[in-house]
C-alpha positions as a printed NumPy array, in Angstrom:
array([[115.756,  83.449,  72.963],
       [115.584,  79.481,  74.015],
       [112.215,  77.865,  72.455],
       [111.27 ,  77.108,  75.899],
       [110.391,  80.287,  78.059],
       [110.189,  80.152,  81.895],
       [107.377,  82.708,  83.548],
       [106.097,  82.697,  86.856],
       [103.683,  84.945,  89.434],
       [105.466,  86.762,  92.417],
       [104.128,  87.091,  95.849],
       [103.616,  86.462,  98.834],
       [101.71 ,  84.255, 100.434],
       [101.808,  82.987,  96.164],
       [101.077,  78.784,  96.71 ],
       [ 97.406,  80.43 ,  96.426],
       [ 97.526,  81.485,  93.042],
       [ 95.4  ,  80.469,  89.944],
       [ 98.205,  82.944,  87.84 ],
       [ 99.902,  79.156,  86.845],
       [ 96.215,  77.647,  85.451],
       [ 96.039,  80.39 ,  83.706],
       [ 99.088,  81.188,  82.053],
       [ 99.393,  77.509,  81.237],
       [ 95.78 ,  77.372,  79.71 ],
       [ 97.15 ,  80.264,  77.647],
       [100.559,  78.615,  76.265],
       [ 98.818,  75.144,  75.763],
       [ 95.617,  77.2  ,  73.274],
       [ 99.119,  79.039,  71.468],
       [100.82 ,  76.035,  71.261],
       [103.97 ,  77.211,  73.307],
       [105.967,  74.707,  75.242],
       [106.386,  77.41 ,  78.325],
       [107.039,  76.847,  81.828],
       [104.529,  79.078,  84.645],
       [104.864,  78.503,  88.461],
       [104.399,  80.093,  91.286],
       [107.351,  81.396,  93.281],
       [107.205,  83.325,  96.658],
       [109.841,  85.623,  97.214],
       [109.869,  87.773, 100.557],
       [108.781,  91.258, 100.929],
       [112.035,  93.67 ,  99.843],
       [113.048,  90.407,  98.135],
       [111.545,  91.391,  94.101],
       [114.822,  93.452,  93.556],
       [117.689,  90.566,  93.749],
       [115.872,  87.809,  92.483],
       [114.765,  89.74 ,  89.154],
       [118.608,  89.9  ,  89.309],
       [118.988,  86.827,  89.108],
       [116.702,  85.574,  86.172],
       [118.608,  83.878,  83.451],
       [118.105,  84.017,  79.514],
       [115.015,  81.502,  79.905],
       [112.855,  83.991,  81.993],
       [110.133,  85.858,  79.381],
       [107.96 ,  87.075,  81.888],
       [106.503,  87.776,  85.849],
       [103.229,  88.429,  86.875],
       [103.366,  89.887,  90.357],
       [101.596,  90.744,  93.138],
       [101.684,  91.234,  96.759],
       [103.435,  92.685,  98.289],
       [105.232,  93.201,  95.159],
       [103.72 ,  95.749,  92.863],
       [105.212,  98.909,  94.035],
       [108.733,  97.64 ,  94.387],
       [108.375,  96.582,  90.39 ],
       [108.347, 100.115,  89.086],
       [112.082, 100.307,  89.541],
       [113.296,  96.894,  87.973],
       [112.143,  97.764,  84.155],
       [110.847, 100.589,  81.691],
       [107.882, 101.315,  82.679],
       [104.387, 102.012,  80.386],
       [102.265, 105.41 ,  81.02 ],
       [100.049, 103.032,  83.457],
       [103.409, 102.323,  85.479],
       [104.308, 105.886,  85.893],
       [101.402, 107.653,  86.583],
       [ 99.981, 104.884,  89.292],
       [104.059, 104.453,  90.685],
       [102.434, 100.527,  90.743],
       [102.995,  97.578,  88.446],
       [102.029,  93.724,  87.883],
       [104.062,  92.47 ,  85.132],
       [107.596,  92.2  ,  83.85 ],
       [108.627,  91.377,  80.732],
       [111.894,  90.413,  79.267],
       [112.729,  92.057,  75.367],
       [115.116,  92.702,  73.031],
       [115.787,  96.655,  74.613],
       [115.872,  94.995,  78.309],
       [113.114,  94.449,  80.351],
       [110.017,  96.619,  80.645],
       [107.431,  96.577,  83.737],
       [103.198,  97.233,  82.575],
       [100.244,  97.252,  84.542],
       [ 97.508,  95.246,  83.15 ],
       [ 95.072,  95.327,  86.302],
       [ 93.944,  98.592,  84.75 ],
       [ 92.86 ,  97.088,  81.23 ],
       [ 91.838,  93.551,  83.168],
       [ 89.201,  96.035,  85.864],
       [ 88.123,  97.804,  82.33 ],
       [ 87.637,  94.741,  80.247],
       [ 85.665,  92.715,  83.007],
       [ 83.262,  95.626,  83.271],
       [ 82.902,  95.885,  79.936],
       [ 82.46 ,  91.841,  79.108],
       [ 79.954,  91.66 ,  81.804],
       [ 77.99 ,  94.711,  80.288],
       [ 78.191,  96.874,  82.992],
       [ 76.982, 100.403,  81.972],
       [ 79.363, 102.942,  82.431],
       [ 79.394, 104.34 ,  85.995],
       [ 79.227, 108.075,  87.038],
       [ 79.855, 107.357,  90.844],
       [ 82.43 , 104.582,  92.052],
       [ 83.735, 103.796,  95.815],
       [ 86.948, 101.685,  96.345],
       [ 86.91 , 100.108,  99.941],
       [ 90.952, 100.294, 100.077],
       [ 93.35 , 102.69 ,  98.985],
       [ 97.055, 100.054,  98.371],
       [ 97.746,  98.778,  95.493],
       [ 95.05 ,  97.245,  93.721],
       [ 92.987, 100.489,  94.957],
       [ 95.236, 102.763,  92.475],
       [ 94.745, 100.175,  89.412],
       [ 90.879, 100.24 ,  90.493],
       [ 90.83 , 104.499,  90.575],
       [ 92.398, 104.117,  86.973],
       [ 89.963, 102.149,  85.392],
       [ 87.055, 103.891,  86.905],
       [ 88.384, 106.775,  84.896],
       [ 88.932, 104.903,  82.022],
       [ 85.097, 103.818,  82.041],
       [ 83.418, 107.524,  82.642],
       [ 83.172, 107.7  ,  85.942],
       [ 83.298, 111.473,  87.384],
       [ 82.626, 111.091,  91.243],
       [ 84.544, 108.883,  93.387],
       [ 84.422, 107.608,  97.303],
       [ 87.902, 106.434,  98.984],
       [ 86.429, 104.28 , 101.745],
       [ 89.145, 102.521, 104.318],
       [ 90.404, 103.019, 108.249],
       [ 92.549, 106.023, 107.31 ],
       [ 93.367, 109.242, 105.78 ],
       [ 96.9  , 109.258, 105.439],
       [ 97.27 , 106.21 , 103.495],
       [ 94.464, 107.134, 101.311],
       [ 96.406, 110.273, 100.496],
       [ 98.029, 109.368,  97.4  ],
       [ 94.95 , 107.243,  95.642],
       [ 93.365, 110.445,  96.309],
       [ 95.726, 112.446,  94.771],
       [ 95.6  , 110.032,  91.798],
       [ 92.187, 110.244,  91.612],
       [ 92.343, 114.492,  91.707],
       [ 95.468, 113.766,  88.578],
       [ 92.752, 112.074,  86.467],
       [ 89.813, 114.533,  87.143],
       [ 87.545, 112.882,  89.434],
       [ 85.841, 114.505,  92.458],
       [ 87.123, 112.529,  95.391],
       [ 86.111, 112.139,  98.729],
       [ 87.576, 110.3  , 101.758],
       [ 85.144, 108.047, 103.912],
       [ 86.404, 106.442, 106.896],
       [ 85.335, 102.534, 107.325],
       [ 83.563, 102.968, 110.533],
       [ 81.118, 105.62 , 109.161],
       [ 80.356, 103.753, 106.456],
       [ 76.927, 102.183, 107.713],
       [ 73.897, 101.454, 106.036],
       [ 72.76 , 103.699, 102.742],
       [ 75.828, 105.593, 103.267],
       [ 76.831, 104.72 , 100.023],
       [ 73.387, 104.788,  98.225],
       [ 72.742, 105.622,  94.592],
       [ 77.016, 104.72 ,  94.123],
       [ 76.988, 102.519,  90.69 ],
       [ 80.124, 100.697,  91.544],
       [ 81.394,  99.512,  94.377],
       [ 84.487,  97.316,  94.672],
       [ 86.523,  95.928,  97.7  ],
       [ 90.444,  95.575,  97.449],
       [ 90.703,  94.458, 100.905],
       [ 90.876,  90.899, 102.404],
       [ 86.836,  89.729, 102.987],
       [ 87.114,  89.173, 106.08 ],
       [ 87.612,  92.407, 107.315],
       [ 84.14 ,  93.319, 105.939],
       [ 82.061,  91.234, 107.544],
       [ 80.429,  93.218, 109.965],
       [ 80.148,  96.215, 107.543],
       [ 79.23 ,  94.126, 104.161],
       [ 75.39 ,  94.885, 104.938],
       [ 75.388,  98.505, 105.152],
       [ 78.279,  99.052, 102.308],
       [ 76.205,  97.364,  99.66 ],
       [ 72.538,  99.046, 100.786],
       [ 71.639, 101.529,  97.476],
       [ 74.409, 100.023,  95.495],
       [ 74.112,  99.155,  91.997],
       [ 76.689,  96.837,  91.427],
       [ 79.371,  95.028,  93.537],
       [ 82.942,  94.155,  92.686],
       [ 84.902,  92.378,  94.477],
       [ 88.444,  91.709,  93.712],
       [ 89.221,  88.737,  96.016],
       [ 87.941,  85.31 ,  94.265],
       [ 89.086,  82.768,  97.261],
       [ 87.047,  82.009,  99.569],
       [ 84.348,  82.501,  97.991],
       [ 81.684,  84.279,  98.233],
       [ 82.938,  86.715, 100.256],
       [ 80.724,  88.301, 102.916],
       [ 80.548,  91.867, 100.392],
       [ 79.34 ,  89.404,  97.776],
       [ 77.173,  87.718,  99.836],
       [ 75.319,  90.743, 101.161],
       [ 74.98 ,  91.886,  97.239],
       [ 73.118,  88.625,  96.229],
       [ 70.859,  89.021,  99.12 ],
       [ 70.601,  92.643,  98.274],
       [ 70.193,  91.977,  94.255],
       [ 73.112,  93.585,  92.673],
       [ 74.958,  92.293,  90.193],
       [ 78.171,  90.421,  91.854],
       [ 81.991,  90.266,  90.303],
       [ 84.322,  88.878,  91.177],
       [ 88.649,  88.215,  91.334],
       [ 87.835,  86.192,  88.769],
       [ 86.924,  88.797,  86.103],
       [ 89.692,  90.508,  87.647],
       [ 92.512,  87.814,  87.256],
       [ 91.077,  86.823,  83.668],
       [ 91.45 ,  90.014,  82.684],
       [ 94.72 ,  91.286,  83.711],
       [ 95.772,  88.036,  82.198],
       [ 94.705,  88.702,  78.667],
       [ 97.162,  91.798,  78.563],
       [ 99.883,  90.005,  80.328],
       [ 99.934,  86.8  ,  78.079],
       [100.268,  89.202,  75.008],
       [103.094,  90.94 ,  76.203],
       [105.134,  88.115,  77.38 ],
       [104.239,  85.67 ,  74.358],
       [102.499,  88.659,  71.365],
       [ 99.7  ,  86.716,  71.064],
       [ 96.3  ,  87.178,  71.926],
       [ 93.65 ,  85.095,  73.724],
       [ 90.289,  85.884,  74.413],
       [ 89.103,  86.501,  77.98 ],
       [ 86.354,  83.609,  77.826],
       [ 89.376,  80.936,  77.714],
       [ 91.085,  82.371,  81.021],
       [ 87.936,  83.027,  82.575],
       [ 87.107,  79.182,  82.267],
       [ 90.68 ,  78.332,  83.625],
       [ 90.647,  79.908,  86.273],
       [ 87.085,  78.459,  87.092],
       [ 88.375,  74.909,  86.569],
       [ 91.377,  75.9  ,  89.027],
       [ 90.056,  77.302,  92.11 ],
       [ 87.03 ,  73.771,  91.494],
       [ 89.866,  71.971,  91.384],
       [ 90.504,  72.698,  95.574],
       [ 87.033,  72.413,  96.062]])
């Protein structure tokens, strides 16, 4: 392969992504003359985009709404086969592979922040990111899971996944998640847009030990603000973004980079917008 490689983050919308700041920082630390940019690809357009990549392309970070479409565009790792969700595409000598680094990234973020193993986890949302969080919860040692969402039907795949992973899973309508409904939960994770929880944030965090909101911009979110007022520790989307990038960089470059370097790059990128 040529010395100079191209990589990118693919999504829609994607202009807000901090992945370019993170991966470029990794390349600088590794002494690699690689490029990394954000490319907006319309929903349904990922297969055609990947098919048009030439040999200078080494890897893709893939975000919403393409994480399910990516599954069929390369040889999947075990996590992708189990979850049906991928976020990483890498060209190898044996052909393209697809991986899910959201799961390992979530686990790494929680452990790096020193969180105790959660026995009970509540996940707000039931989409692609929620599936990765469910798998991560199982790896962290959780035994009880609550899916909080607006639709039981749309949560069915997430609930089935939780059961396959050995978790005692139940569904709670978002409209019924009033004050204290999640009291005693060790870890509450939101995978939905920040504004959608503005009216229910205080009720959701009541009695919850730790809150992880995967959003990072705008920050603080209503959920994070409510958690801070309640005295609960809060992890944010930068923790997950940097955590999942650790394995992405390793898969794409073959080299390890420390989480702290990537977390700092993400924060610097976010600060530059202010």
